[in-house]
C-alpha angles and dihedrals in degrees: 000000000000116000107243089208090069090060090048092051091051090052092050092049095047100039104032108022105034096020091212115207130189109288096022114141109218126195111207111203116193144118122257088256088077096058096130093056093040090054092049091049092050091051095046094046090050090049089055092051096256131131116238118207117191121223097179126175132193111253090248097038095117090049089054091048096052093041095053111017121108119218094266090053092051087051093055118109113227103253102210095039091052091050093049093050092049099044113018126091096225147015127198114193119195113196103215109155117160091202111030092184095051094114097045093107096044109113110256091233091061092048090049090051091053091048090055090053091051094045096096089055092051091048091051090050092051094045099046093037090059092070095030093243082127110042103200126177134174127206140156136246112209111247131174089252094056090045092054090048090053091047093240137116114258091251093051091046091051089054090048094051098044093044092050089051092043090234088134094071134073097253113022092164090062091053093054091047090054091048089054089058094048094049092047088069088059092048091050091052096048104038120091096035130109122209123050119188123189120195131178145110090295103029143053105165139146128193140161127242094177110149092001126125123230116218126215106228103202105149104300100109101014132035114226099032142162117148143104117224146171141172113259121225100278100236096037104082114106133164140034138306133179109198107226095203126059115268113227125193128167090350094306117123115213115188132199097015113187121185132185119199131200121182090344098309129108103242097169130029135172139161136192092224131028096004092158089061091049092051093046091054091048088057093052091105138321093279093056091079093055130076117253097176139030115187143169120215117227105172105110091171089072091081103177144037109260103180088245118110093208088069103022098058089059094056110134111243096033139095126206137196127202120215112216132011118041129205110258092213089067091055094257115146097183113125128193142141089242134063107184118177118207123187133216126186119233099179098114134044090345137124144175120217125201113202088336098313122110108240100160130038132178096346102320139079114254096217 
């Protein structure tokens, strides 16, 4: 029997996130494991007058690529994906891996090479996404592999995903519209200030947001969502942070990441697990050692760490920073082939100060 929540999620993605209008060309990126959601998306996009275009992969397509591709093949830019990002009005990506750790044994240098090849596509996404001429959104379809990663049964993980997206209620679109209003109050309070200081058991950092715009992440680019974020002034980050949650990138789990910043740049980095991968990514390009995003998670309904950044970076009571590419619409000018989010808990003995005033304490805003 079809899961009605799949249809609801498709409606949220098409009507709220991507805001599909008649004539919009929509690239749907997914693996074949996400067929139920892909079908629902195609039907809903057609109902809205749009034109769905499928960019489907096999679940193990990246494994095949890294196992067999020569260097010149890793350097090749995907033709149809590049065209869609440059010309289409929208892209809906459905993360649907059946083995999220499949690339863990791929040498970091080969992964870095592939990231460089894909960099123009990422840059196009950032540039066109800034003015919404390209309405991109990423979500997740619950697979057995993601469920195992989250240490849940498939049924429990499905409940977790659809509840986090509010696809289990009558009008999920209304929920995300209300969240947008609530988070706008936070944005209005933060924006226009300069110095941010973060203190806690795992962090002693300062950074500047002077002249930068905070964005209200309420389901337009990610589903689920629930954060406010900006791009810090590139040379302003100073201090130390130990990320209290594992950092995952391209299927590689790096635990116990500790970074020290001076004048915006990572000058010292270490990890308890997979440090060579961390160091390789930091050497991707000059921008990889700078912070492109600073964000505060506000989704307290995501009640556990799932080993999936789409959910984990929204955890209420945390902040995260992304090494690498920043979002131009925030004012960030940092460019890189990577964008790697890392999360730190602020639930205990922690605070955030804004121009010397405490605005956040032990995982919640004070206003």
